[in-house]
C-alpha positions, 0 to 999 in steps of 0.5 A: 386977443387974437389979432395976430391970425397967423397964429392960429390959422392953417393956411391949407392950399384946399382946405379953408377956414381951418383954425385952432381955438387955442390961447383964448383967455377965460373969466378965471384967467386960465387959457384954451389949450393949443392944438386940442380943438380945430374948426374947419371947412370941407377937407376933400380938395386938400393937395397932397401938400395938405394931407402931409401937414394935416397929419402932423396935427396928429386929429383923434376925432372928427365931428362932421356936422353936414347932412348926408347929402352934402357928404355923399356929394363931398366925401368925408375927407381924409382924417379916416385914412389917418386914423382918426375916429369919425362922428356924424353929428347933423346939426341940421337933419335930413329934411331940415333945410325946409323946416329951417326955411319955414321957421325962420324964413329967409333971413340969409345967414343970422342969428335967427337962423342959428337959433333955428338949428335948436329947434332940431332938438338936443341930440347933436348938442348932447353928443358933441359934448360927450366927445368934447368931454373925453380928453382921449379923443382929443385933437378933435376936428369939428367941420360943416361944409364952409366951417363957419355957421353950423361950425360956428355955434358949435363952437361958440358952445364950447367957448362959453362953457370954457369960459371965454368972454363973448366978445372973444366968441364973437371975434373968433367967429368973425375971423371967417371973414379973413380967409375968404379972399383965398378961397375965392382964388382956389375956386376960380383957379381950380374948380370953378365959380358956381353957375350963375355966380360971380366973384362978388357973390361968391365971397359974400356966400363964403362970409358972416355977417358981423351981427349973426353971432351977437344975435344968436348970442342975444337970443340965447340970452333972452330965451334961457338966461345964456348958453350954458343955461341952454345946455343945462336945460337940455341935459349937460350935466355939470360933470360934463362941464368940468370935464370939458373945462379940465379937457381944454384949459391950462 
C-alpha cells in the first residue's frame, strides 16, 4: 500500500510534491516499477543540494504541463541542463483558464474542473501516452506548477492504464496533502506569502480536496465508461496501452 510516505516522496528542500509512483500493485498481480515515473511541482527553487539529488535520478524526459505564461515566470527548471529531453504539453492552453471558468463555474479545485480539462481536445493526452509508451524516454518527470491538479489527472490516467486499483489512484492523489506544511514553511522562510494571503489560506490552496479525484473518476465512468474508454475514444490504441504496460510494469 502507500502508508509509508518516505518510500515514494523525495523531500527536496526547494521542490515539493515530488514523488515516485512505483510499488503499486495491479489487478493482475504486477507491480509498477520504481524510478520510472516521478510526479512533481515546479523545480526552479531547488537548492544546490537538491540539484545534486535530482541528477542522481537520471531523468530522461521532462513533461511540462504548464501554460506558457507560467513557464515565462518560473522558467523550465534545471533538467534540460542535466540532459533530459523537454516536452511542453500544456493541459490548459493559452486562454483556457477563462474558458474553463466559463465551462465549470467557480468550483475551485474539483472533479468537475478536472473533467473540464478534457474539453480542450485530445492532443495533450495523445502526446503524453506516446511518450509513456517509449521506454527509452524513461525515467520521466511530469509536472505542473503545484504538481497536484494537471499532474494528478495525468497520473490517474496512467495508473488506470496500468491496472492499478481505483482506491490506490485516489489515495496517491491525496498524498499531495502530506507535503503542504513543509511547502508552507519554505514559502514563509524563503519567498514570503503571496500578498493578501495568510498561511492557512496558502496551505488550503496548496492541498487537494479528498473528493476531487473520486468525482473526476466518477465523471469518466458516467460519460465514457471509465478512463480507458475515454482514452480509446480520443485515439489511444491498444498497442500503445500494451507498450505503456510493458514499460512500467514488472
